Each structure stands twice: as C-alpha cells, then as structure tokens.
C-alpha positions as semicolon CSV with decimal commas, in nm:
position;residue;x (nm);y (nm);z (nm)
1;M;9,951;9,100;9,159
2;S;9,728;8,819;9,250
3;Q;9,682;8,677;9,597
4;D;9,861;8,373;9,486
5;H;10,201;8,551;9,469
6;V;10,171;8,739;9,790
7;P;10,479;8,672;10,003
8;A;10,441;8,463;10,314
9;T;10,724;8,591;10,540
10;A;10,840;8,934;10,646
11;G;11,174;8,870;10,454
12;T;11,002;8,800;10,143
13;F;10,755;9,083;10,189
14;Q;11,051;9,330;10,261
15;R;11,228;9,199;9,939
16;L;10,922;9,255;9,735
17;I;10,887;9,608;9,857
18;E;11,262;9,674;9,780
19;D;11,216;9,527;9,425
20;I;10,907;9,774;9,359
21;Y;11,021;10,084;9,554
22;F;11,370;10,075;9,679
23;E;11,534;10,297;9,408
24;R;11,267;10,566;9,472
25;D;11,275;10,533;9,840
26;A;11,655;10,565;9,858
27;A;11,642;10,878;9,622
28;R;11,392;11,014;9,880
29;G;11,621;10,917;10,188
30;V;11,530;10,863;10,529
31;P;11,392;11,174;10,644
32;G;11,135;11,195;10,375
33;T;11,049;10,814;10,390
34;L;11,016;10,852;10,765
35;L;10,743;11,133;10,714
36;W;10,538;10,921;10,474
37;F;10,562;10,627;10,722
38;V;10,438;10,857;11,016
39;E;10,139;10,965;10,793
40;E;10,056;10,630;10,748
41;V;10,063;10,540;11,101
42;G;9,833;10,850;11,165
43;E;9,583;10,700;10,904
44;L;9,601;10,358;11,076
45;V;9,533;10,520;11,418
46;R;9,231;10,714;11,276
47;A;9,093;10,403;11,103
48;I;9,130;10,217;11,445
49;R;8,961;10,491;11,654
50;R;8,678;10,522;11,411
51;R;8,635;10,162;11,397
52;E;8,673;10,172;11,026
53;R;8,704;9,783;10,972
54;N;8,683;9,818;10,584
55;N;8,980;10,048;10,598
56;L;9,210;9,844;10,859
57;E;9,370;9,609;10,607
58;E;9,467;9,897;10,369
59;E;9,612;10,095;10,643
60;F;9,792;9,813;10,823
61;G;9,920;9,711;10,472
62;D;10,059;10,072;10,407
63;V;10,228;10,098;10,744
64;Y;10,392;9,766;10,694
65;A;10,527;9,844;10,367
66;W;10,669;10,182;10,490
67;L;10,824;9,988;10,785
68;A;10,983;9,763;10,558
69;T;11,111;10,041;10,350
70;L;11,269;10,212;10,640
71;A;11,423;9,894;10,768
72;S;11,565;9,836;10,415
73;L;11,706;10,189;10,405
74;H;11,886;10,105;10,743
75;G;12,020;9,771;10,623
76;I;11,789;9,588;10,860
77;D;11,631;9,248;10,787
78;L;11,289;9,257;10,971
79;E;11,268;8,877;10,952
80;A;11,597;8,827;11,108
81;I;11,564;9,094;11,390
82;G;11,205;8,931;11,456
83;R;11,370;8,590;11,505
84;K;11,657;8,740;11,717
85;K;11,431;8,936;11,940
86;Y;11,125;8,709;11,992
87;G;11,249;8,366;11,846
88;N;11,260;8,224;12,218
89;G;10,964;8,388;12,330
90;C;10,927;8,716;12,526
91;P;11,252;8,881;12,544
92;R;11,214;8,938;12,927
93;C;11,085;8,621;13,056
94;A;11,144;8,387;12,752
95;A;10,779;8,238;12,802
96;V;10,531;8,181;12,520
97;P;10,285;8,329;12,589
98;C;10,444;8,596;12,793
99;T;10,417;8,556;13,168
100;C;10,568;8,915;13,273
101;P;10,337;9,107;13,503
102;H;10,187;9,396;13,331
103;P;10,075;9,728;13,440
104;V;9,690;9,772;13,500
105;A;9,529;9,948;13,208
106;K;9,456;10,316;13,290
C-alpha cells in the first residue's frame, strides 16, 4: 500500500485493519489475539528502553494495529470512544492542556 492510501483517522485505520485481518482475528478469538497484542507491547517497551529509534515506528504500528483488532473484536469504535472520553479535554478537569495536579516522578 502506498503512503497516499494510509488512513488519516483512528476510525478509518480500524476499518482498514478489519478489512485486512478481521476474519482471521475473529477465528483466533480474543484470548489468542490478546496474547499477540501483549507480545507487541513488550516489543515496543524493549525498543523504547533500548532507544532503538529505527524500530519505534514499526513497533508503534504493530501495537496500534493489534489494539484496533481487539477493539473490533469487542465491537468498540476507537475513534468514537476517543471523542467521547477526550473530546472536551481532560476527562477530570476538562482543560486543554490538562491542568490536573500530577504526582512527582519517582
């Protein structure tokens, strides 16, 4: 797929992942798909910790795709829940950027 056809929104990305993988992912089921997602999160964590800049895009992409798959298997629209939860700013203080007090880093 060329860069010109890459989806621009979470909703179009989720639908693209459904078009490509949903039948296979549904057959695997949530438990198996969740294991793949967790594995990809682990690979992302490793790339971040090792400061593997050249690997970050691939790992973020993999995590994003598996997250979209899990949401689809549960009938959740990522774009809609993003708007619902964060559409008016921070869910706690409603500010953009957030003005909630945050804990001191350990």
